[in-house]
C-alpha positions as CSV (number, residue, x, y, z in Angstrom):
1,M,10.0,21.9,-8.4
2,I,7.3,19.2,-8.8
3,N,4.1,20.4,-10.2
4,R,0.5,19.2,-9.1
5,R,-0.1,17.3,-12.3
6,T,3.2,15.3,-11.9
7,F,2.5,14.7,-8.4
8,L,-0.9,13.1,-9.1
9,T,-0.3,11.5,-12.4
10,G,3.1,10.2,-12.4
11,S,4.2,6.7,-13.3
12,I,3.9,3.5,-11.1
13,T,6.9,2.7,-8.9
14,V,8.0,0.2,-6.3
15,T,10.5,0.1,-3.5
16,L,11.7,-2.9,-1.9
17,L,13.1,-2.7,1.6
18,G,14.6,-5.0,4.4
19,S,17.8,-6.5,3.5
20,P,18.9,-9.8,4.8
21,L,21.2,-8.0,7.4
22,F,18.7,-8.3,10.3
23,S,19.3,-7.7,14.0
24,A,19.6,-10.7,16.3
25,L,16.0,-10.1,17.4
26,A,14.6,-10.3,13.8
27,E,16.7,-13.3,12.8
28,K,14.8,-15.6,15.3
29,R,11.6,-14.9,13.4
30,K,10.1,-16.7,10.4
31,K,10.3,-14.4,7.4
32,Q,7.0,-12.9,6.4
33,N,6.5,-10.2,3.8
34,L,4.4,-7.0,3.9
35,V,3.3,-5.2,0.7
36,V,1.9,-1.8,1.0
37,I,0.2,-0.3,-2.3
38,S,-0.4,3.3,-2.1
39,L,-3.3,4.5,-4.2
40,R,-2.6,8.2,-4.7
41,G,-5.2,10.6,-5.5
42,G,-8.0,9.3,-3.3
43,M,-9.3,5.9,-4.2
44,D,-13.1,5.7,-4.5
45,G,-14.1,3.0,-2.0
46,L,-17.7,3.3,-3.1
47,S,-16.6,2.2,-6.8
48,A,-14.1,-0.5,-5.7
49,V,-16.4,-2.1,-3.2
50,P,-19.9,-0.6,-3.7
51,P,-22.5,-1.4,-1.1
52,N,-25.8,-3.2,-2.4
53,D,-27.9,-0.1,-1.5
54,P,-30.4,1.4,-4.0
55,I,-29.6,4.7,-2.6
56,L,-26.1,4.8,-4.2
57,E,-27.7,4.9,-7.7
58,K,-29.7,8.1,-6.7
59,F,-26.4,9.6,-6.0
60,R,-24.5,8.3,-8.9
61,P,-26.8,7.6,-11.9
62,D,-24.1,8.2,-14.4
63,I,-21.0,6.5,-12.7
64,L,-22.7,3.6,-10.8
65,V,-20.7,0.4,-11.0
66,R,-22.8,-2.3,-12.6
67,K,-22.1,-6.0,-13.5
68,T,-20.2,-6.2,-10.1
69,L,-18.5,-9.4,-8.7
70,P,-20.4,-10.9,-5.8
71,L,-18.9,-10.8,-2.2
72,T,-21.6,-10.6,0.4
73,S,-25.2,-9.8,0.7
74,D,-24.2,-6.3,1.4
75,F,-21.3,-5.6,-0.7
76,S,-20.0,-6.2,-4.4
77,L,-16.7,-5.8,-6.0
78,H,-15.6,-3.9,-9.0
79,P,-15.5,-6.1,-12.2
80,S,-11.9,-4.8,-12.8
81,L,-10.7,-6.7,-9.6
82,K,-10.9,-10.4,-10.9
83,N,-7.5,-11.4,-9.4
84,F,-8.6,-10.0,-6.1
85,H,-11.9,-11.7,-6.4
86,N,-10.3,-15.2,-7.2
87,A,-8.2,-14.8,-4.1
88,W,-11.5,-13.9,-2.1
89,N,-13.2,-17.1,-3.3
90,Q,-10.2,-18.9,-1.8
91,G,-10.3,-17.2,1.5
92,K,-7.2,-15.2,0.6
93,A,-8.6,-11.7,0.3
94,A,-10.6,-9.3,2.6
95,I,-11.8,-5.6,2.8
96,V,-12.2,-3.1,5.7
97,H,-14.6,-0.7,4.5
98,S,-15.7,2.8,5.8
99,S,-12.1,3.3,7.0
100,N,-9.5,6.0,6.5
101,I,-6.7,7.9,8.4
102,P,-8.1,10.5,10.6
103,Y,-7.7,13.4,8.1
104,T,-10.8,15.4,6.7
105,M,-9.3,18.4,5.0
106,R,-9.3,17.0,1.6
107,S,-5.9,18.2,0.4
108,H,-3.8,15.7,-1.5
109,F,-0.4,17.1,-0.3
110,E,-1.6,17.0,3.3
111,G,-3.4,13.7,3.1
112,Q,-0.6,12.0,1.4
113,D,1.8,13.2,4.0
114,L,-0.2,12.0,6.8
115,M,-1.0,8.6,5.1
116,E,2.7,7.9,5.0
117,S,3.8,9.5,8.3
118,G,0.8,8.3,10.3
119,G,1.0,11.6,12.2
120,H,-1.5,14.1,13.5
121,K,-0.5,17.2,11.5
122,P,0.6,17.5,8.1
123,F,4.4,18.0,7.5
124,A,5.2,17.7,11.2
125,E,6.9,14.2,11.1
126,H,10.0,13.3,9.3
127,T,9.7,9.6,9.5
128,G,7.0,7.1,8.3
129,W,4.9,4.6,10.1
130,L,6.2,1.7,8.2
131,G,9.7,2.7,8.7
132,R,9.2,3.3,12.4
133,G,7.4,-0.1,12.5
134,M,10.4,-1.8,11.0
135,E,12.7,-0.2,13.4
136,T,10.6,-1.1,16.4
137,A,10.6,-4.9,15.1
138,G,14.4,-4.8,14.8
139,L,14.6,-4.8,11.0
140,E,17.5,-2.9,9.7
141,G,20.1,-3.1,6.8
142,L,22.6,-0.9,4.9
143,A,21.6,2.6,3.8
144,I,22.4,3.8,0.2
145,A,22.4,7.2,-1.3
146,L,18.9,7.1,-2.7
147,P,15.9,8.9,-1.6
148,M,13.9,6.9,0.9
149,P,10.0,7.3,0.6
150,L,8.6,9.0,3.7
151,I,6.6,6.0,4.7
152,L,9.8,4.1,5.0
153,R,11.9,6.6,6.8
154,S,13.1,5.9,10.4
155,K,16.1,6.4,12.5
156,A,17.2,2.9,11.8
157,N,19.8,2.0,9.1
158,L,17.6,0.8,6.4
159,D,18.5,-0.2,2.9
160,N,16.2,0.4,-0.1
161,Y,16.2,0.1,-3.9
162,F,13.8,0.8,-6.6
163,P,13.5,1.0,-10.4
164,T,15.1,4.0,-12.0
165,K,15.3,5.5,-15.3
166,L,18.8,6.6,-14.7
167,S,21.7,4.6,-16.2
168,T,23.6,2.4,-13.6
169,P,27.1,1.0,-14.1
170,S,27.5,-2.6,-15.2
171,P,28.2,-5.2,-12.6
172,D,32.0,-5.6,-13.8
173,I,32.5,-1.7,-13.3
174,M,30.7,-1.8,-9.9
175,K,33.2,-4.9,-8.9
176,Q,36.2,-2.6,-9.9
177,V,34.9,0.3,-8.0
178,A,34.3,-1.7,-4.8
179,A,37.7,-3.2,-5.0
180,T,39.3,0.1,-4.5
181,Y,37.8,0.5,-1.0
182,P,39.0,-1.3,2.1
183,K,37.0,-4.6,2.8
184,D,35.6,-3.1,6.1
185,S,34.5,0.1,4.6
186,H,30.8,1.3,4.7
187,L,31.0,2.3,1.1
188,R,32.3,-1.0,-0.2
189,S,29.7,-3.0,1.7
190,T,27.0,-0.6,0.3
191,I,28.2,-1.1,-3.3
192,E,28.4,-4.8,-2.7
193,R,24.7,-4.8,-1.4
194,V,23.6,-3.0,-4.5
195,M,25.3,-5.6,-6.7
196,M,23.3,-8.4,-5.1
197,R,20.0,-6.9,-6.4
198,P,18.3,-7.7,-9.6
199,F,20.0,-5.7,-12.5
200,S,16.7,-4.7,-14.0
201,M,15.8,-2.8,-11.0
202,L,19.0,-0.9,-11.2
203,S,19.3,-0.1,-14.9
204,G,17.6,2.2,-17.2
205,T,16.0,-0.7,-19.3
206,G,13.7,-1.8,-16.5
207,S,10.0,-1.5,-17.1
208,R,7.7,0.6,-15.1
209,K,4.6,-1.3,-16.2
210,A,2.7,-2.6,-13.1
211,F,2.8,-6.2,-14.0
212,R,6.5,-6.2,-14.6
213,L,7.4,-4.3,-11.4
214,A,5.1,-6.7,-9.3
215,S,6.7,-9.9,-10.9
216,T,10.3,-8.5,-10.2
217,A,9.4,-7.6,-6.7
218,A,7.6,-10.9,-5.8
219,K,10.6,-12.9,-7.0
220,A,12.8,-10.8,-4.7
221,L,10.4,-11.1,-1.8
222,S,10.1,-14.8,-2.3
223,K,13.8,-15.4,-1.6
224,S,14.7,-16.4,2.1
225,D,17.5,-13.9,2.1
226,G,15.6,-11.3,0.1
227,P,13.6,-8.2,1.1
228,R,10.5,-8.5,3.3
229,V,8.8,-5.2,2.6
230,A,7.6,-3.8,-0.6
231,V,5.8,-0.3,-1.3
232,F,4.2,0.3,-4.5
233,D,2.9,3.7,-5.7
234,I,0.0,4.0,-8.1
235,N,-1.0,7.4,-9.1
236,G,-4.1,8.9,-10.8
237,F,-7.1,8.2,-8.6
238,D,-8.1,11.8,-8.4
239,T,-11.1,11.3,-10.8
240,H,-12.9,14.7,-10.7
241,A,-14.2,13.9,-14.4
242,A,-15.2,11.1,-16.5
243,Q,-14.7,8.8,-13.6
244,G,-16.9,6.1,-15.2
245,G,-18.5,3.0,-13.7
246,S,-17.7,-0.5,-14.7
247,N,-15.4,1.0,-17.4
248,G,-13.5,4.3,-17.5
249,E,-10.7,6.2,-15.7
250,H,-11.2,4.7,-12.4
251,A,-11.8,1.2,-13.7
252,D,-8.5,1.4,-15.5
253,K,-6.6,2.3,-12.3
254,L,-8.3,-0.7,-10.6
255,Y,-7.3,-2.9,-13.3
256,N,-3.6,-1.8,-12.9
257,L,-4.0,-2.7,-9.3
258,D,-5.4,-6.0,-9.9
259,K,-2.7,-6.8,-12.3
260,I,-0.2,-6.1,-9.3
261,F,-2.4,-8.4,-7.1
262,G,-2.2,-11.2,-9.7
263,K,1.6,-11.0,-10.5
264,L,2.5,-10.8,-6.8
265,R,0.5,-13.9,-6.1
266,E,1.9,-15.8,-9.1
267,N,5.5,-14.9,-8.5
268,L,5.6,-15.2,-4.8
269,G,4.8,-18.9,-5.1
270,S,4.4,-20.7,-1.8
271,T,5.8,-17.3,-0.1
272,F,2.3,-16.0,-0.8
273,E,1.1,-17.9,2.2
274,N,3.5,-15.8,4.5
275,T,2.6,-12.7,2.8
276,L,0.2,-9.8,3.5
277,I,-0.7,-7.2,0.8
278,V,-2.6,-4.0,2.0
279,T,-3.6,-0.8,0.1
280,L,-3.2,2.7,1.4
281,T,-4.9,6.0,0.1
282,E,-5.3,9.6,1.5
283,F,-9.0,9.7,1.4
284,G,-12.2,8.5,-0.4
285,R,-14.5,10.4,-2.7
286,K,-17.9,12.3,-2.1
287,V,-20.9,10.0,-2.2
288,E,-22.7,12.1,-5.1
289,Q,-21.2,12.4,-8.5
290,N,-20.4,16.0,-9.7
291,G,-21.4,17.8,-12.9
292,G,-18.4,16.3,-14.9
293,N,-19.3,12.7,-14.0
294,G,-16.7,12.5,-11.4
295,T,-16.3,12.7,-7.8
296,E,-14.7,15.3,-5.4
297,H,-12.5,14.7,-2.5
298,G,-14.2,12.9,0.3
299,Y,-13.4,11.0,3.5
300,G,-14.2,7.3,4.1
301,T,-12.9,4.4,1.7
302,A,-12.1,0.9,1.5
303,I,-8.8,-1.0,2.2
304,L,-8.1,-4.0,0.1
305,M,-6.0,-6.8,1.8
306,M,-4.7,-10.0,0.2
307,G,-2.4,-12.9,1.1
308,G,-1.9,-16.1,3.0
309,L,-1.9,-14.1,6.2
310,I,-5.5,-13.0,5.7
311,K,-7.7,-14.8,8.3
312,K,-10.7,-15.2,6.0
313,A,-12.8,-13.7,3.2
314,Q,-14.7,-10.8,4.8
315,V,-15.8,-7.2,4.6
316,Y,-15.0,-6.0,7.9
317,A,-16.9,-2.8,8.7
318,D,-18.9,-0.7,11.3
319,W,-21.0,0.4,8.2
320,P,-22.7,3.9,8.8
321,G,-24.9,3.8,5.8
322,L,-25.4,6.6,3.2
323,K,-28.3,8.4,4.5
324,H,-27.6,12.1,4.9
325,R,-27.7,12.1,8.8
326,N,-25.0,9.4,8.8
327,M,-22.5,10.9,6.2
328,F,-19.6,13.0,7.2
329,E,-20.6,16.6,6.8
330,G,-23.6,15.2,4.9
331,Q,-21.6,14.5,1.8
332,D,-19.0,11.7,2.4
333,L,-18.8,8.1,3.6
334,N,-18.0,8.3,7.0
335,A,-14.8,6.6,8.4
336,T,-15.6,4.5,11.4
337,I,-12.3,2.6,11.7
338,D,-9.0,4.3,12.1
339,A,-6.9,2.9,9.1
340,R,-3.9,3.1,11.4
341,S,-5.4,0.3,13.6
342,I,-5.3,-1.8,10.4
343,Y,-1.6,-1.0,9.7
344,C,-0.4,-1.3,13.2
345,S,-2.2,-4.8,13.3
346,A,-0.6,-5.7,9.9
347,M,2.8,-4.8,11.1
348,A,2.3,-6.8,14.6
349,T,1.3,-9.9,12.5
350,V,4.0,-9.8,9.8
351,F,6.9,-8.7,12.0
352,D,5.8,-10.8,14.8
353,T,5.9,-7.9,17.2
354,D,3.6,-6.9,20.2
355,F,0.8,-4.5,18.9
356,Q,1.0,-2.3,22.0
357,K,4.7,-1.9,21.5
358,L,4.3,-0.9,17.8
359,N,1.3,1.4,18.9
360,R,3.5,3.1,21.5
361,H,6.6,3.5,19.3
362,V,5.0,4.1,15.9
363,F,1.8,5.8,16.7
364,W,2.3,7.6,19.9
365,N,0.2,5.4,21.9
366,D,-3.1,6.7,20.1
367,Q,-6.3,4.9,20.9
368,L,-5.9,2.2,18.1
369,E,-7.8,-1.1,18.2
370,N,-5.9,-4.3,17.9
371,L,-7.4,-6.1,14.8
372,Q,-5.1,-9.0,14.6
373,D,-7.5,-11.7,15.6
374,K,-10.3,-10.3,13.5
375,L,-8.5,-10.0,10.2
376,F,-5.2,-11.8,10.1
377,R,-3.9,-15.3,10.7
378,I,-1.7,-15.2,13.8
C-alpha cells in the first residue's frame, strides 16, 4: 500500500508514449509533440506567476515572492523560472492564469484522479483525457506489461515506457528471448519494440534527476520515428509549511520544473518548433499564508505553456482579482477558465484533430471553449 507521504513526495518520473506505429489517419499528419508536466501537490500559481497587486503582500507578508522577472504590467514571474522567462522573451512561452479543473474539494487523491481522468466524479473513470485524446486522433502502438499512468489510459493499444529502478536484461539476452517466439507473435513484436528504446530508460542505472530525464525524453521526441507524447511527474508542491518566497521549498520545486523546460528546449533542437509543453496540477493554494509560513489547499492556479506551437507570449486570463468578494469561498483565487478547455485545445492543435470531436469523445461534450486561435499556432 502506498502511504500519503510517498504519494506526495516521490521522485520525478517521465513516461513517453506514441510509438511510430500509427494508424493510417495519423500517418498523414506532420509529427508534433505534446509534453504534459504534472505538478503534484497543488502548485501555487500566485507564487509562480504573482499578480502585481499590493493586496497580495497583505495576505503573504512572509512568503511574498520578490525580485520577480517581468512579464506584463499586471503579472510577474518567479525568479526560479529563468529558462521559461527566456522562452517568454522570444515569444515561445505563455501562461493561463486563474484556471483549474472543475474540482473544489481540496483532496489530493480526488484532485489528482480528476486532473488525469478529466472526469466529473473522483474515481469514476478508468481512462485518462490524454489517452482518450490520442485514441480519438488515431494514435496507437504496441502495449507492453508496464503500468500505464491514468492520464494515458484508453481503449487504444498504446505503447509506453519509462525509467525504472528495476534491473532489465541486456540487449543481447533480449534478442535471444525474442528469437524463441514466432515472427508474427505479439510478444516477439513487443520485445523488439522495447529493444528500440534508449537503454538508459530501461536499465536500473538511468538517472531520475529532472534534467537527465528531460534530456533523454527530448532526444527521443526529436526523432521522426520516436514518441510524440511525454508525461512528467514532479511531486512535492504540497507546501503547507516553510513555503518560502523567492527562495525555499516552493522555489526549489519551480527550479526543478525550469530545468525540465531548459533541457527539453536544448535537446529537442529544431523539433522544439513543433512541440507544445503544458503543466497540470490538481489545485492551487489559498491566498493567505498560514501560521507555518505555508499555504493550504486552494482552487485557482496558473498553467505554464512553452514551445514553438505557442501563438505569442501572453498571460491569458479572465482575472477575478483578490478582493474578498471575488475569491472562491472568500479564501482562494477563483478559477474562471476550465483547464480542460486548454488541454482539449492543446490536443486539437498538436494532434491536428477537430476540437469538437475531441470534446465529444474525450470530455463528454462538456461546455468547453476552443482556445486554439487564442493560445496556439495553428
